[in-house]
N, C-alpha and C positions, 0 to 999 in steps of 0.2 A: 463300836457304836451299833445299836440295833436298828433295823429298818422299821419305820413306822407304817402301820396299816392306815390307809386313808379312812377318815371317819367324819361323820356329820355331827356338828354340835347344834343341838336344838334346845329350845325352852319348852318343857312339857307342861301341859295344862289340861284341866278337865272341863268338859261340857257334858252334863248328863253323866252317863256311865262310861263314856269313851274318853280315852286319853289322846290328845292331839299334840302336834309339835310344829313349831315354826323355827326357821333358821335363826340362830342367835344374831346373825348379821343384820336381820331386818328389825330386831327389837331395839327400841330406844330406851325403855324402862318399864318397870312394873309398879303400879301405884294402887293404893287402897281406893275404893270407890268414893269420890267426893260428891257434893251436890251437883246434879246434872240439870242443866237448863234445857227445857223442851223447846223444840223448833217446830213451828207450824208447818203443816203439809209435808212433814218428813215421812219416809217409808215406815211401815209398822215396826220393823226391826231396828230402826235408828232411835236410840234413846234421847239424843240431843247433843249438847256440846258441854265441854268443861273448859275452865281456864286453868291451864297448866303453866304456872310461873310466867304469866303474861301471854302465852300462846293459846289460841282457841283451837281445841281439838274436838273433832266430831267423834261420837261414841256409838258403836254398833253393839247390840246385845247378841252374842253368838248363839244363845239358846233359841231366840226367836229366828235368827238367820238359818239355823240348822233344823228348825221345826220341832224343837224340844218343848215339853210343857213348861209354862212360865212358873217361876218360883220367886218368892220374895227375896230380895238381896239380903245377904248376911255377912258376918265379919270375915268369912273365908273368900268372898268374891274379890276379884282383882280386875284391874284394867291393864291389859297389855297395850302399851303405847308402841305402835309400830310405825316405821317410816316407809313411805312408798311414793316415789315420784317427787321427792323433796317435801312432801307434806306428812304431817303426823295424823294418825287415826288411832282411836282407842277401841279395844275389843273387850267387852265384859265377859269374863269367864267365871266358872264356878269356883275354881281354885287354880293357882299356879304352883308347879312343883319346881324341882331343881333343873339345872342344865344337864342334859342327857347326851352322852357321846355314843353314837351308834356306828359301828363299823360299816363301811360301804357294802361289804359282802352280806350284811344283814338287812339290806333295804331292797324291797321288791317294788317294781314299777306299779303304778296305779292300774287296777283292773279296767278293761275296756268299758265295762258297764258303768263305772263311775265317770268315765270321760264322756259318755254319751248323755248321761243325765245332767241335771242342773248343777251337780257338784264337781265341775271340772277343775275346781281349785285343789283337789287332792293330787299331790304329785307322786305319792308312793306310800308304802306301808313299811315301817321299821319294826324289826323284831328286837325286843329289849326285855331281858329277864322274864321270858315266858309270856309276854303279852305283846299285842300289836299296838303300835302308835301310828295314828293317821297323820301323815305329813302334809301340811298345807302350804300352798303358794300364796303369799300375801298379795302379790300383784293381781292374781286371778280372783282371789276372794274379794278384794276391794273393787276391782274393775267390774265384777259381776254385780256387786252392790250398786254401782253407778248405772249399770245397764238396766237394772230393775227400776231405778228412779226415773229412767227415761220413759217408762210406760205411763201413759196418762190414764189414771183410774176413772176419771169422769166419763170418758167414752170408751174405755176398754180397748184403746188402740194399741195393742201390744205388737201387732204385725208390722205396722209402719215404723215403730220405734226400733224393733229388731232389724228391719230392713235398712234402716238408716245407719246402722253400725257397720 
């Protein structure tokens, strides 16, 4: 019997020109983009909500969340339905690819510059077939979304919202 090398199983997806990955354990399912119901006063990157077999799921557009130029949705777009804290959230991506297995030895920790910036949801970079895959932590991605919602745009009170955390 051969010894197995530890590896990370991720679901790879594209947003813009970059390939990202999330742990397969946080993925609930991948669906085509249905009709999305807009929600008043939602943050700019939140598209709205969908009804997924009787469950209401909030949907975030990762293009907007990552500062990519907006594009019209097409047949390749997908919603990655992820579970975090017992709740489901949907992430609109440009396309979803296959499950990718990256050996632990091929994963580098996130550079310090990414940790200091607004994208502290990057947990590391995986090397796979000559390209880099940005590994995301769903808890941090979704929590930072919630933190941005706490900012009151009417009076620009970002400091007290951040201090309250």
